N, C-alpha and C positions, 0 to 999 in steps of 0.2 A: 515357555514359548521362546523360540529363538529370536533374539533381537535383530532388527534390521538396521540398515545404515544408508545414508545418502551423502553424496559428495557434490559440492558446488565449486566450480573453478571460477575464480575472479581473475581475469586477465588485465593487469594494470598497464594498459597501453600508453598511458600518459607519461611513462618513464622515458619516452623517446625525446623528451625535452621540449615539447610543444608548450608546456606551461612550466615556468621555472620559479615563479614567485608564489608561494602558498598563501600569503596574505592577500595578494591580488586575486588569486583563485577564489578565496572565500568571499571577497567583496563582490566579485562577479556572480558567484553562485547564490548569494544570499538575497540579491535583488530579484524579485519576481516581476516578470514582464507585465507591461500595462495591458489592460483589456477593456472591452466595451463595458461601461458601468451598468448598462441595461441587463447584463447577464445575471446580476444579483438582485433583480427586482422579483424576488420569489414570493408568490402568493400561497403556494402549497408544496410541501415536500412529500416524497413517497418513499416507502420501504421497498426497494427494488431488488430484483434478482437478475442474473445474466440474461441478456436478450438474444444472444446468438452463440453458437459453438463451432469450434474448429476441431474436427475429429481427425486424429492422427493414428498411425500404426501402434504407437506405444502409450497413448493417453489422449486426453482431451483438454483443450483450452477454452474456457468460458469467458465471454466478454460482456461487460455491462454497456449499456447504450451511452456513449460519451456525449451524445447530443441532448441528454436530459438536462434540464435547467440547473439542477443541483450540481452536476458535474461541471457544467460550463461556468458556474459561479465560482467553484473551488479551483478550477483550472487543473483538474486531475482526471485520469482514466483508471478504471478498475478492471482487474483480471483475476481469474482463478485457474491454476493449472493442476490437473490431476495426472500424475506420472505413475504408470504401472511398474511393478517390480521388474528389475533388469531392463530398464528403459532409459533412454537418454533424451533430454531436452536439448536440441541442437544448438551449437554456438550462435550467438546473436548479440547485437548491441542496440541501444536506443539513444536517440538524441536528447532524452530527458532522464533525470535521475529516477530511480525506482526503489521503493521500500517493500520488502517481501516478508510476510509472516507465515511461518511453517505451522499450519494448523494440525496436520496429522502426519506422524511418522516417528518411529523410535530409531535410535542410532546405536551403533557400536563403534568402538575405537579401533577397529581393524585397519592395519596399514600393510602396504606391500612396498618392496624396494625393487628398483631396476635401474638400468643405466640411462633411461630416457630423461632428456632435459625438458622442463616444463615450467609453467607459471604457477602461481600459488593455488594450492588445493585446500579447501576448507571443509571440514565436517560440519554439517548442520543438523540440528535436532528439533524435535517438536517443541513449540513454544518459543523458538528463537526468532528474532527479527534480523533480516539480512539487508544491508545497504549496498546498492549497485549504482555507482556513479554513471553519469551520462557518457556515452561513447566507450564504455568498458565492455569488451567482449567477455561473455560468460556462458557457461553451460551447467546443467545439473543432471547428475546420474543417480538413479535410485537403485542401489545394489542390495536392497533389503527384500523382505518377503511380504511387504504390505504396500498399499498405494501411498504415494506422497501427495498431500494436498497443500498447495501454496497459494495464498491470497496476496495480491500485490496492488500497490497504488503507484502510478506513474505521474510525476509532476510535469505535465505538458506546458505549464505556465512558467516553468523555470527559465531564468535568464540564459542558461546554457543551451536551451533549445531556440535557435534562430530561424527554424522553419515555422510552419503554421502550427496551430494547436491540435491538429489531428494526431492521435496516438499512432506510433508506428515503430516497428522493429526491423532491423536490417539483419537478415539471417545469412550465415556463411554456408549453410547446407540445408537440404530439404526443400520442400515446396509442394504446391498443388494440394493443399488441404481442402476438404469439403466443409463449407459453412452451412449450417442448418439451424432452423428454429427448434426450440425444445419440442420433443415429441408429445403426442397426445397423452401418453401415460405419465408424463412428468407433472401432471396436476392442473386442475382447473384454476388454481391461484395464479400460476405463471401465465396462463392465457389471458386472465383478466388484467394482469399487470401489463402485458403486451398491448392490450386494447387501450388502456389508459395512456401508455406511452405514445401510441399512434395518434390518439386524439390530442395529446399535448403538442406533438410535433406539428399537426395540422393547424392548431391554433397559433403556434409560433410562426409558421409559414404565412398564414393569412395576415398576421400582424406585420411581417416583413414586407409583404406585397403592398400593404397600405402605406407604410412609411418609407420604404426603400425599394421601389419596383425594379430598379436597374440592378441592384445587388442581389435580390432574391433569386433571379434567374441564374446568375453565375454561381451563387452558393449551392443551388440545387444541382447544377452540373458537377460541382466539386464533390458533393456528397455521392452522386451516382457513380462518378469516376472512382471515388475511394472504395465504394462497395464492390464495383466490378473488378478493380485491381486486386482487392484482397481475396476475392473468391478463387483466383487462379494464381496466387502469389508464388514466386520462385525465389531462390536465394540469389544474392548479388553476383556470385561467381558464374552463374548459369548464363548471364547476359554477355560476358566477355568472350572475345574470340579465343578459341582453344589454342591456336598457335601462339598468341601473345601470352597466354597463361603458361604455356610450356616454357617459353623463354624466361618469363618472370620468375618461375620456380626452378628453372634449369632441370626440367624433368622431361621424359619422353612424351610425345603427343598422346599416346594411349592413356597415360595418367591424367593429362590435362583434359581429355575428352570426358573422363569420368567426373571431373570436377565441374564441368560446364554442362553436363547433360541434365535434362529435366528429371525431377524426382517427385514421385506421387505418394511417398510414404507419409507426408505431413511434416510437422516440425518437432514431433516427439516420436522417436523410433525405437524399435526393439534392438537390443544389443545381441550380437552374434553369440552363439554357444561358447561358453567359457567365461563370459563376462569381461569386465575391464579391470586390469590391475592398477590400483590407484597408487600414486607416489606422493609421499608427504615427508619432506626432510624434517629431522628433528631440530630443536632449537640450537644445539651445538653446531650442527652443520651450517645453519643459517648465519650464526654469529661468527663462524670462522671462515666463511666463504670470502674469497678475495675478488677484487675487480673494482673498476671505477664506478662510482655512484654519484648521481646528481642530487640536489636538495629535494627535488620532488619525490624521488624514490624513498628518501628517509622520512619525509613528512606525510606522504600521501599513499604511495603504493604499498608500503609496509604496514599500514594501519589495519587493525581488525575490522572486519566487515559484518560480524555477527555478534549478537548479545542475547542472552536468555531473558525472555520477558515474562516468564511464567513460573518463577521460583518464589514460593511463599516466604522464604527466609529473607528475600531481598525486596520485600514490599515497601514502598515509600509511605503508604498509609495503610493501617491495618486495624480492623475491629473484629474481635472474636464473635460478636453478635451481628455484624453487618457485612463484612467482606474485606476486600483488599484492592489496592491499586498499585501496579508496577509500571514504572515509566522508564524509557530510555531516551536520553537526549544527547546533545553534543558533549556533555561532561562525562557521561558513561561510555559513549561510543563516539570518539572524536571525529571520525569520518563524517558524521552527520553535520558537522559544521560546514562542510563543503557542499552537501546536498540540500541543506536548509530544510530538513525533514526530521520528524521524530515520531514516536509511537508510545502507546499506553495500553496495558492489558488490565481490564477491570473484571471483578467478580463480586456479585451481590448475592447474599443469602436470601432465602425466601422472604418476600415482602419488605426487604430492606430498601433504602432510598439513597440515590446519589443526589446530593443537594443541588438546588437550583444554582446555576452559574453561567457565566459566559466566557468565551475565549477572547483574549484581548489582542492577540497578534497572530492568529492562525485559524484556518478552517479545520474542522474535525470530520473525518470520514469514519463512521462507525460500522463495523462488521460484526454481526452476532455469531459467536462461535458455539454457544450451547445455551439451552433453556429459552426462556421468553420473559418479556416484561413490557411495561408501558413506558413509552418515550413521549415527552411533550417538548415542543419547540415553539418559541414565541418570537415574532419579528418586531421591528421598530414601531409598528403601528399598534402594538398591544394586542394583536390577534394571533391565535394559534395558527401556525403553518403546518404543524404535525401533531397529532394526538392519537396514536394507534399502538396496538400491541405489535412488538417486533419479535421475530422468531429466528431460529438458527438458519444461516445462509442468506439472510437479508442484509442490505446495506443502505445506510442513510447518511446524507451529508448535513452537518450542522454548520451553517456559515459563520464566519467571524462576527462576534458581538451578538449573535442571536442567543437568547437565553434558553437553557434546556435543563431538564431533570429526568431521572429514570426511577422507576420502581419495579423491583423484581417480581416475577410471578411466583406461584406456589412452589415451583421447583428451582427457583433461583435463575440467574442469568449471567452469562459471561460474554465478553466482547473484546475486540481489539480496535483501538482508535488510532488512525493515522493522522498526523497533524502537519500542516504546511509551514512549520517553523522548527528550527533546530533547538530552540529553547522556548517552548510555549509557556504562556502566562495565562492563568485562569483566575477569575474573580468570583468567589462564591457569594451568594446572597445571605446564607444562614450559616451559623456555626463559628468555629474558631477562625480568626483572621478574616471575617466576612465583612461585607458592606454594612449590614445591620449592626454588627458588633462595634463598628467605628462611628455610627451615627449618634449624635447627642439625643437624649430622651425627648427633648422638646421638639426636635425635628421629626421624630417618629410620631409623637402625639399629634402634631399639627398636620403632618402629611397624610395620616390615615384616620384621624378623628377617633383615636383610642385614648384610654386613660393612662396615667403614669404607670400604674401596675401592669396593664396590658403591654405597654411599651417595654417595660422591664422583662416581661416574659419573652417578647420577640427578640430582645437584645441578648438575654443571658441563658435562656433555656437550653441552648445547644452550645454553651460557652466552651465546654471542654471537648467538643466533638468536631471533627474536621472532615467535611465532604461526605463521609459514609455514615448514614444514620440508621440504626436499628429501629424496629417498630416501637420498642420501649426505650427509656432513658438508659444509655450505657455509654461510658466514656470511650473515646477513640484515641489511641496513641498515635503520635506523629513522629516518624523517624527522620532524622536529619541525614 
């Protein structure tokens, strides 16, 4: 089969000198904005699917309901783009940093040369994570022969976003996409999910009216305004006066009118016959290029934005009988230091277990990419907030400090986990370097009313295994 290829352009607009101190940029980006503490008073989590769709000429954008309690708690918004072959996701930027996982698409290394000047062009492959900073204009072109599926998380609670926490993108082209609910043929499960979401929103609105009657009305107006504006959204150039645009670009009015006219193709468009010739200078050209550069170009704009997250040879934790975990943080992909985000790809073999643990400095947003399994999440009151089978295409948020564990189904399970920290820390309950491994025997015996022998079993039975547990006793290697 002919391999296909996809190109993502990362436009490093910050090279204009608006930020000159990379250390300061990190400090600003790493602080997450304050939020209402009531947003994390979660009694029940849900395995959700996209609640609305934006149909475009060259693909579809699927959006999860950002008003769900779990997304409000984590301060993130979730999205899935499906880009058809020979289609272009139009240039846009967001006030919040975004982390993208390429779920489906094979790549080739095909390159073309021309005299066009351009910003950085990156080839992206299936299994890669792509980091897009706030305010960075970017586009994605699928020049392959298969659909590209990209799942992304936007950190609307990032300090870089000084607007409200409603997710938004500013498009430089396109517009007037149609938003619709999933159709009847897309399954009874999605309809039931929508009904649960509606009931949850109604309960939340009733609670707001009881506690804050003055704010509930304004919030309701903001929500309705957001929905109405998104249903007929246009790109930002369309609102400018054409004459002013013509002067700004120093082009004829006819060209300016094309930039400012309304566009009904959506935000993913079909590329004209002949495709797009991609340009990618080789390393020698980049190293020998001359011209003035500021410190931000060297430390930020020239950083890699993508990292393979699905290479078995690069697994951080591996078990032949249980599975593997691949992670990418700011040490592997330094640009994540500025986004304060990271990701992890997990794979469990049939009936294997991901040990009970909690995240110490990050929320975890889990998206199931293949198979199914049981996920359990427990809150601070010692009660389950989630205990369901999760399947491909579903997404669940595990809040910071909530304890969770997974068990794969008969066909195994794979997932990608987005984390709201550039260097996440996890504390396991069992196994190597776990809490139980560090507890004295007397503390275990008195805490749980077990004998010394039983306490030793709890403490040492998984002594040489780390996080990934097969159904039977098998050691797990840990790679540094």
